[in-house]
KEVO-722525 format. One record per residue (C-alpha): chain; x negated, y, z; residue number from 1; residue in one letter. Coordinates in steps of 0.5 Angstrom, whole numbers, always signed. Example, Ala and Ser with C-alpha at 12.3 -4.5 7.8 and 13.67 -1.06 7.14 Angstrom:
2
- A;-25;-9;+16;1;a
- A;-27;-2;+14;2;s
REM end
This chain:
133
- A;+0;+0;+0;1;x
- A;-2;+8;-1;2;x
- A;-5;+11;+5;3;x
- A;+2;+14;+6;4;x
- A;+5;+7;+7;5;x
- A;+10;+9;+2;6;x
- A;+11;+4;-4;7;x
- A;+7;+7;-10;8;x
- A;+11;+9;-16;9;x
- A;+8;+8;-24;10;x
- A;+8;+16;-26;11;x
- A;+7;+13;-34;12;x
- A;+11;+10;-39;13;x
- A;+15;+4;-37;14;x
- A;+19;+1;-43;15;x
- A;+16;+0;-50;16;x
- A;+23;-1;-52;17;x
- A;+30;-5;-51;18;x
- A;+33;-10;-55;19;x
- A;+40;-10;-57;20;x
- A;+42;-15;-51;21;x
- A;+39;-10;-46;22;x
- A;+33;-13;-44;23;x
- A;+27;-9;-44;24;x
- A;+20;-10;-47;25;x
- A;+14;-7;-41;26;x
- A;+8;-4;-43;27;x
- A;+2;-8;-41;28;x
- A;-1;-2;-37;29;x
- A;+5;-2;-33;30;x
- A;+5;-9;-32;31;x
- A;-3;-10;-30;32;x
- A;-1;-4;-26;33;x
- A;+5;-7;-22;34;x
- A;+2;-14;-22;35;x
- A;-4;-11;-18;36;x
- A;+0;-7;-13;37;x
- A;+5;-13;-12;38;x
- A;-2;-18;-11;39;x
- A;-5;-12;-5;40;x
- A;-4;-15;+3;41;x
- A;+3;-14;+6;42;x
- A;+6;-11;+0;43;x
- A;+13;-12;-1;44;x
- A;+15;-15;-8;45;x
- A;+22;-14;-8;46;x
- A;+21;-6;-5;47;x
- A;+16;-5;-10;48;x
- A;+20;-8;-16;49;x
- A;+26;-4;-14;50;x
- A;+22;+3;-13;51;x
- A;+20;+1;-20;52;x
- A;+26;+0;-23;53;x
- A;+23;-8;-25;54;x
- A;+28;-14;-23;55;x
- A;+25;-17;-17;56;x
- A;+25;-24;-20;57;x
- A;+21;-21;-26;58;x
- A;+15;-18;-22;59;x
- A;+15;-25;-19;60;x
- A;+14;-29;-25;61;x
- A;+9;-24;-28;62;x
- A;+5;-24;-21;63;x
- A;+6;-32;-22;64;x
- A;+3;-32;-29;65;x
- A;-3;-28;-27;66;x
- A;-5;-33;-21;67;x
- A;-4;-38;-27;68;x
- A;-8;-34;-31;69;x
- A;-14;-32;-26;70;x
- A;-15;-40;-25;71;x
- A;-16;-42;-32;72;x
- A;-21;-37;-32;73;x
- A;-29;-40;-33;74;x
- A;-33;-39;-28;75;x
- A;-40;-37;-31;76;x
- A;-46;-42;-30;77;x
- A;-51;-39;-25;78;x
- A;-58;-39;-27;79;x
- A;-64;-41;-24;80;x
- A;-71;-37;-23;81;x
- A;-76;-40;-28;82;x
- A;-84;-38;-28;83;x
- A;-88;-40;-34;84;x
- A;-94;-42;-33;85;x
- A;-100;-40;-37;86;x
- A;-104;-46;-41;87;x
- A;-101;-54;-40;88;x
- A;-99;-56;-34;89;x
- A;-100;-63;-32;90;x
- A;-95;-67;-29;91;x
- A;-96;-71;-23;92;x
- A;-89;-74;-21;93;x
- A;-84;-78;-26;94;x
- A;-78;-75;-25;95;x
- A;-72;-79;-23;96;x
- A;-65;-77;-25;97;x
- A;-60;-77;-20;98;x
- A;-56;-83;-18;99;x
- A;-50;-79;-18;100;x
- A;-47;-71;-19;101;x
- A;-41;-69;-14;102;x
- A;-36;-64;-17;103;x
- A;-32;-60;-12;104;x
- A;-25;-58;-14;105;x
- A;-19;-56;-10;106;x
- A;-22;-57;-4;107;x
- A;-24;-64;-5;108;x
- A;-31;-67;-7;109;x
- A;-31;-72;-13;110;x
- A;-38;-76;-13;111;x
- A;-39;-79;-20;112;x
- A;-44;-85;-21;113;x
- A;-48;-87;-28;114;x
- A;-44;-91;-32;115;x
- A;-37;-88;-31;116;x
- A;-32;-87;-36;117;x
- A;-31;-81;-39;118;x
- A;-24;-82;-40;119;x
- A;-22;-84;-33;120;x
- A;-27;-78;-29;121;x
- A;-23;-74;-34;122;x
- A;-16;-76;-31;123;x
- A;-18;-75;-23;124;x
- A;-20;-68;-25;125;x
- A;-14;-67;-28;126;x
- A;-10;-70;-22;127;x
- A;-14;-65;-17;128;x
- A;-13;-59;-22;129;x
- A;-6;-60;-21;130;x
- A;-6;-60;-14;131;x
- A;-11;-55;-13;132;x
- A;-5;-50;-15;133;x
REM end
């Protein structure tokens, strides 16, 4: 909420067009702003919707879609610092691949060993993604 304690109101254009059945198409900047406001802690979704002339159920749907789409955003891999040595380096040890990898998803840790069938692993990961929502 704003510092004054009042529910914020959008000052710009809300509706792009209204169809023959009276349904509004809202402009994207307004939708993004009202979703951002609705995600603030302590914000009344119904009050925000009423203040900004949007159906409360429609605003809840926009927030739900936003959260679902935010879960799908790929996380960029973290890069490790690498130092390049000048000249050839003699290997003194043989590096063995790890006997398994661990995948953390939805609060669960899946330990995957060598030789796991890719389809079985995909099924397990899809099932965990479904429970994480």
